[in-house]
N, C-alpha and C positions, 0 to 999 in steps of 0.2 A: 245735660240730656234728659229727656222727661221719660221716665218709662211708667205710664200707667195707662194699660191698656184698656182698650173696651171690650176686647175681646180675647181673654186669656186663655193661652191652648190652642190660638188659631193663629200661627204665621202663615203669611200668606207668600205667595208667588209674586212678585212685584216687578213689570219691567217697567223702566227706570231711563227718559232721555234729560239730557244735559246734566249728564251725572259728574262732569267735570268741572262744571262752573264753578261759581263763588257758593252758591246754596245747593248746589248738586252733590259738591264735595260733600260738604255737613250733613246734609240729610242721606246720604249712601251709609255714612261712616252709622248713623242713628240709626237706620232702618235695620242694618246688618245686626246691629248690638241691641235689638229689639227681639232679635228672633226670626226675621224675616229671610228667605232667601231672593236676591235682585240678579236681575239681568241688565246689565248697564249698558245701553248703546254709546260708543264714542265714536267721533268722528276720527277718521282715520288720519295721520299726519304722516311724514317723511320723519325718519330716525327714531323708528322705537316702537314697539307694539302699542296697542290700546289697553292691554295690560299693563303695561310698563307706566303708562300715563296716567291710570286711576291707581295705581300704586304709587307713585309719586303726590299725586295729587291730594293723598288720604296722609301718609307718613309727613308732606308739608303741614297741614293741618295738627295731625295729630301723631306725633314720635313716636307714643306707645301703642298706635292701633296696632293690632295682634294680624298682621297682615295672610301670614300665615295658617292662619284659624279659617281663614274665609276664602282666601283664593281656590277658586276651581271647585269650591264644595256649596257654599251660600253666598257665592259670586261669581257672576259671568261677565265677562268683557267681551261683547261684540261690536266690531266694525260696522257703522252706518251712519246715516246721516238723515235728518228729518226733513230736509230740503228736497229728499228724492223720493220720487213713487215706490212705496211700501219702503222706505226708510233705507233704501240702497241695498237689500237684502236680497238673497237667492229666494223662488219661491217655496222649495222646501222648507228653508231654515225661517223664512215667515210664517207659514204655515204652523211649523214646529213650535216658536214662539209663541202666538195667538191660541194654540190649545192650550200651552202650558205656563197663562198668564192669568193671575187673580184678580189684580189689579194694575193698572196701566197709570204713572204720573207721568203728564208731560210738564216737564219743568224746563226742557231745551227753549232758547227766545234770543234772539239778537235786542240786546239792550243799548246798542247804540243811539242816542238821542235824535240825534239827525243824519242820519245815514239816508241812502238814497231809497226810495219807497219800493223798490223793484227785490230788495235785499229784505227790508221788512214784512213785504205781502209772503214771498217766498218761504221763509223762515216763521214769522211769529205765525201768520194766517194760516199758510199750506201745510206749514207743519203740523198745527192744532187739526184742522183738517185730516189729514194722516193720520195722527193718533187716536180722532175719534172713531175712523174707519178700525183701525186694529182694535181699537179697545171694543167696539162693535158687535166684532167676530169671536171674542172672548169668551169662556163659560159664562163667565158674572157680568161682563158687561160693564164694567165699573172703571171710570178716569178720572184722576185727581185733576183738576188744570190750575196750575200756577199762573194766577192773573196779573194783576197789579193795581193798588189802592186808587191807582192815577188813570184808571179808566175813566173818572171821575174829570179829568179832563180839567178847564178853567173854572169851574164851577166853584163856587165856596159856602158857606153854609153847612147844614150838617146832610151828610150823604149815608142811605141806608145801606146795608148789606144786599137787602133784594132788590138793589136798584140796579140796570144799565142803562147810564147815561151817554147817549149819542149826539145829544141836542144843544152841548155846553160848549163845545169847541175845545180845541186839543193846542198844548203847546207845542206839539211836536209829532212827527209821525211814528215815534213808537209809542206814543200815548194811544193813538187813533188805530193802530197796529191790534194793540193787546185790547181794546173794547172791541175790536171785529172780530178778532177771536174767540173772544168770552160768549158772546153774541153767538157763535156758531157753534159753541158747546151748548150753551143755553137751548137751542135750537133744538137740536139733536136728541138732549134730552127729553124736552117737550112732546117729542116725535116718538120715544120709545126706545127709537136704536141703544142709547147707553142709558144708564145711571150716573151720576155726576157729582163731583163735589169740589166745589172751587171756591179757592183761597185768594185774598187779595192783599199782600205784602206791602206797607209803606215803603219808605227808602231804607232798604236793609245795609246796616252797617256792622263792624266788626264784631266779631267773638268776645261775648261780655267778660270771659276768663282769661282770656291772652289778649285780643283785640287784633287776631288774626284776620285779614282781608286779603283779596286777589289785586296783584298790582293794578289790575287795568277795572279795578272798581271805583266807580265816580268819587266815592268819599274819599278814597285814596288817592286820587291823581289831585283832587282839592287841595288837601293837604300836603302831598308831594310839589305841589307848584307854589304852594305859600313857604315851603322850607325853600326853596329855590329863590324866591323874591327876597327873602328873610335876610339868605347869605348874600345876595347881591348888594342889597343896600347896606348892608353892614361893612361889605370891602368898600366901601365909597364916600359915605358920609356918615354923622353922627346923628342925623337927623332920620329916626325910623318910624317917623308917623306914615303911615299906608290906610288906603278906604277902596273897602270892597262895596260897590254898590246893593243893596238889600233893605228892608224897612226892617226897623229893630224889634219893632214890637209884632213883625207878624211870626205866626207859628210854624215848626219844621216838624214833620210826623219821622222820627228813626226808629228802627228794630232790629235788635242784634242777630246776626245768623242764626246762632243755635237755638235762641227763641222760636224764630220762625221753623227750624227744622224741627223743633220737639212737637212745634202746636200740628203742624203737617202730619207727623207721624202719630200723634195722638188721636186725631181728629179721621183718618183713615180707618182708623181700628174700632170706631164709635158708630153703630148702627143708624143714631138719631143724627148725625152730623151728613149722612148723604142724601140728593135732594136741595143742598142749600149753598149760600156762599157765607161765607167768614171773611172779616176785616182782621186781618193779622197786621194790628197797628199800636201806635204806645196813647192807650188812653187820656192821656196828660200830654201831650206833644209841647216840647221846649219852645219857649220864644227865641228869636235869634240874637236880641243882646245879652241872654245868657249862656246860649251857645258861645256865643264869643267871647265872652268872659272864658270860658272854660277852654278855649282853644288859644287865646292868647298867654292863658296861663301855662299851658301846656306847651308851648313854644318858644315862651320865655319873650314874649312882642306886646308889652303893654300899650303902645301906641298903635295895635291894630282893631281898627273902629270900621261899623259899616256906613257910608254912605246913604242918604236918602235920594230919592230922585230927582229933588230940589237943588241938589247940588254935583249932581252927575256933570253936568259944563265944567265943574271947578277942577278936577282931576287934572294930577300931572300927568305928564308925558309917559312915563313909567306906571303910574295907574291906571292909564288909557288903554295902554297895552297887556296888560294884567287884565284887566274889564273885557277886552276882545279875546283874550286865551281861554277866560272862562264863560264867554256868551251861553255857549250849551245848557250851563247852570242857573244862569241867571236868572231865568225866567222862573227858578223855585225860590228866590228870595224875597218874594213877595208874600200876600196873603195866599192862604189855602185853605180847603174844605176842612171839615171834621168831620171822621171817618165813627161812626156809630158801630157798637159791637153787640147791640142787643141780641143779634141770634146766637154770637157765639158764647156769649152769657148762659144764653138759654139754654144750649146743648151742653154744655160743660160744667156747669154751675161750680160747685168745689172745687173741682177738678181744674178749674182752669189759673194757670199759673200765673204769678207776679213777674213780670218784664222788669228786667234791669231797664231804670230809664238813663238817658243821659246825664251823665252827673260829671263831675271832676274829675272822679275817678276814673269813670270808663272812658272817658276824652284821654285821659293819660295812658290808659294800655294802648288805645287805638295810635296815637300819637308817637309812644314810644315802639310800637310794633313798625309803623311805616318808617320813621328814623331808621330803623334797624334795615330794614331793607332798601332802605333809599342809600345809607354807607355802604350797601352791596352792589348796589346798582352803578355808585360812584366809582368803587372799585374796580369793578368790571368795565368801566369806562376808559379808567385809566391804564387798566391790563391791556386792554385791546389798541389803545393809542400808542403804549409802548411797543408792542408787539408789532405795528405798524411800521415804527420808525426804524425797529431792529432788521427787518425785512427789507428797508429801503436802502438800508446800509450796503 
């Protein structure tokens, strides 16, 4: 966690959306430990209160988190939904929250890469508009918007933080919706309705210390699928060679979730950061050939290799099947842009922390974490199967 406030002695009342998501959980923890008071907007679900959901997420990430120290004091959980008018809150509750908020952090988003456009429009674009409206009526009109480095879409070359690129085409609806949402924030700030601070993380991966990831996270899903395939192959044949389509020389930009959370906490407390956009990215992104080395070592799978486009037609039936199953990720296995960080470096200077880059050690942590969750999933599946058999007797 980064504890380096640009405004010491001035804890803020923060309204946070997306608090139960991957980044949201880590961000909530860091904000509370940095002395802020947080109202977390949590979408209601059957089978438990929103407070219980927050507690479960926080303790899953950090088992030592002092929940009782913050619950109902510096942390208030309220049920709502960014896809609904006024977040689904009553008029009186909405107005009270507006009056009592110093900073809105809009982190809620639909991160499914290829879901239907109506969902992306309602959550990512509509939700951002509602966050803007909420912030515009608060005393300070301050909005931190969590965007994505991939609003750059299919562009290659250098992408500057001050650019919002809507002309290069997008790999999927998610990228397009985030670009439109970011533009909404920019226009609202330009018109004077709000003051904004926009952050653009690249691909957020597991915690640099524990490897922690949510099971629905994209990198978690990819490794989980590889673990499944590896077990399947080893049970049937001694030939474990397996190819994944991708350009070995291409770069991929990964950033640990705790680094992103720490930077957001640091930036919102820094006066000079407001009115600007920042790339929360790795300044030295990893090449896929090196990433593959780390992954295959962590998985103990020496015959796992990248397959260039020229060899895709030669894939085996099982490789083709796997390729189809990860098609939504495959578009990211080729060349990508380089995300410039000039503004981030200028604003934070010597306070800019150095991120843990993807290394064998960090990949080992993430794979170990996923393997542990994988074993838990497998055990749960077997228990459900056994229960069904008993019930059918």
